[in-house]
C-alpha positions in Angstrom: 0.2 -0.1 0.1 1.4 3.3 -0.9 2.0 6.0 1.5 0.6 9.4 0.6 2.9 11.7 2.6 0.6 15.2 2.0 -2.2 13.3 3.5 -0.3 12.5 7.0 1.3 16.0 6.8 -2.4 17.2 6.5 -3.5 15.1 9.7 -0.5 16.4 11.5 -0.9 20.0 10.8 -4.7 19.8 11.0 -4.7 18.2 14.3 -2.6 20.8 15.8 -4.7 23.9 14.2 -7.7 21.8 15.7 -6.9 22.1 19.0 -6.1 25.7 19.1 -8.6 27.8 21.3 -11.0 30.3 19.4 -14.5 31.2 19.1 -15.3 27.8 18.4 -14.4 26.7 21.7 -15.8 29.8 23.6 -19.0 28.8 22.1 -19.0 25.1 23.3 -18.2 26.1 26.7 -20.8 28.8 26.9 -23.2 26.5 25.7 -21.9 23.5 28.0 -22.3 25.9 31.0 -26.2 27.2 30.1 -27.7 24.5 28.3 -26.3 21.2 29.1 -23.7 19.2 27.0 -26.2 17.2 25.2 -27.6 20.3 23.4 -24.5 21.9 23.2 -23.9 18.7 20.5 -26.0 20.5 18.1 -23.7 23.3 18.8 -20.8 21.1 17.4 -22.9 20.1 14.9 -23.5 23.5 13.6 -20.1 24.4 13.4 -19.2 21.2 11.6 -22.1 22.1 8.8 -20.3 25.5 8.6 -17.1 23.9 7.9 -18.7 21.4 5.4 -20.2 25.3 3.7 -16.2 26.7 3.8 -15.0 23.6 2.3 -17.0 23.2 -0.7 -17.3 26.4 -1.1 -13.4 26.4 -1.6 -13.2 23.6 -3.9 -15.3 25.1 -6.1 -13.4 28.6 -6.0 -16.1 30.8 -4.3 -13.8 31.3 -1.5 -11.7 33.4 -3.6 -14.2 36.2 -3.7 -13.4 36.7 0.1 -9.6 36.5 -0.2 -9.6 39.0 -3.2 -12.3 41.3 -2.5 -11.9 43.6 0.6 -15.8 44.7 0.6 -17.2 40.9 0.8 -14.3 40.3 3.1 -15.4 43.3 5.5 -19.1 42.5 5.3 -18.7 39.3 6.1 -16.2 39.8 9.1 -18.4 42.6 10.1 -21.7 40.5 10.7 -19.9 37.7 12.3 -17.9 40.2 14.9 -21.1 41.5 15.6 -22.8 38.0 16.1 -20.0 36.7 18.6 -20.3 40.0 20.3 -24.4 39.5 20.7 -24.0 35.8 21.8 -21.2 37.1 24.3 -24.0 39.8 25.8 -26.4 37.3 26.0 -24.2 34.9 27.7 -23.6 37.7 30.6 -27.3 38.7 30.6 -28.6 35.2 31.3 -25.3 33.9 33.6 -27.0 32.2 36.5 -30.7 31.9 35.1 -31.9 28.3 35.4 -32.3 26.5 32.4 -36.4 26.5 32.9 -36.5 30.2 33.1 -35.8 30.4 29.6 -37.3 27.2 28.3 -40.6 29.0 26.8 -39.4 28.3 23.4 -40.5 25.2 21.5 -38.8 22.1 21.6 -38.1 22.4 17.8 -36.7 25.8 18.3 -34.7 24.5 21.6 -32.7 22.5 19.3 -32.4 24.6 16.4 -30.8 27.8 18.5 -27.5 25.7 19.6 -27.4 24.4 15.9 -27.9 27.8 14.2 -25.1 29.6 16.9 -22.5 27.0 15.9 -23.3 27.4 12.0 -23.6 31.3 11.9 -20.3 31.5 14.0 -18.7 29.5 11.5 -20.0 30.5 8.5 -19.8 34.7 9.3 -15.8 33.8 10.0 -14.4 34.7 6.5 -10.9 33.4 8.3 -12.1 30.0 8.0 -13.0 30.6 4.1 -9.5 31.9 3.5 -8.1 29.6 5.9 -9.4 26.4 3.7 -9.2 28.6 0.3 -5.2 28.9 1.3 -4.2 25.9 3.5 -6.1 22.9 1.4 -4.2 23.2 -2.1 -1.2 22.8 -0.1 -1.9 19.2 -0.1 -3.3 18.6 -3.1 -0.9 16.9 -6.1 -0.6 18.1 -9.4 -3.3 16.4 -11.5 -5.5 15.4 -8.8 -9.0 16.4 -8.8 -9.3 19.4 -6.8 -12.7 19.2 -5.4 -12.6 15.6 -4.3 -9.2 16.2 -2.7 -10.7 19.2 -0.9 -13.4 17.4 0.3 -11.3 14.8 1.5 -9.1 16.9 3.5 -12.2 18.9 4.8 -14.0 15.7 5.9 -10.5 14.8 8.0 -10.3 18.4 9.7 -14.2 18.1 10.1 -14.0 14.9 11.9 -11.0 15.8 13.6 -13.3 18.9 15.0 -15.8 17.0 16.0 -14.1 14.8 17.9 -12.0 17.3 19.7 -15.1 19.4 20.8 -16.8 16.6 21.7 -14.1 15.5 23.9 -13.8 19.2 25.2 -17.7 19.8 25.8 -17.4 16.4 28.2 -14.5 18.0 30.3 -16.6 21.1 30.5 -19.6 19.3 31.5 -17.6 17.2 34.3 -15.8 20.4 35.0 -19.1 22.2 35.6 -20.7 19.3 37.6 -17.8 19.8 40.3 -18.5 23.2 40.3 -21.9 23.0 41.6 -22.3 26.3 43.4 -24.7 28.6 41.3 -22.4 31.4 41.5 -19.3 30.1 40.4 -21.5 28.9 37.3 -23.0 32.0 36.7 -19.3 33.7 36.8 -17.8 31.1 34.6 -20.6 32.0 32.1 -20.0 35.5 32.2 -16.1 35.0 31.8 -17.0 32.9 28.6 -19.5 35.7 27.3 -16.5 37.9 27.7 -14.0 35.9 25.7 -16.5 35.6 22.9 -17.4 39.7 23.4 -13.1 39.9 22.8 -13.3 37.4 19.8 -16.0 39.4 18.1 -13.9 42.7 18.9 -11.0 41.0 17.4 -12.4 40.0 14.6 -14.0 43.1 13.8 -10.3 44.5 13.7 -8.5 42.1 12.0 -7.5 42.6 8.8 -7.3 39.9 5.4 
């Protein structure tokens, strides 16, 4: 069986990039603390869905628009930054509030909300689109199908992200079980909200 050195190199680099803290981990932390690990899994699924869209757009060349158009990049960046800040503010406002107090929504909406949070946080981050556009081609050999290879590499990256965020959510859930005092949990939610606001501000000030 032939060894594909590009594939192994991609797995190693992608694994390192996956575990770096960012908006995805901050959002998962916030939702595990606020709505529980099981519903936070929907957030992880939303993040994965956003990556699928980015990877497909990159393979089709659509992400090149964000890489070359300052206007398009800034529009998406501003929307993404605003959304992160909004989630952070909501997290601070709702810190310490019992889950039942904010559960007047229907079951469908309760499931859709966490998923959309993960999806929108990811899809509105132009850095992810540019990452796929510039990172994946380095591991595609001349003559290979760009679309097929890009989707394979993106699938590996998404799978690693899903495993990592699932394990991370489990860890935060176990940690939350230890920190049972409501005041401690409330402060953790406030800190996480502050991190999301800071990440949104950083995204807003970043340049291409």
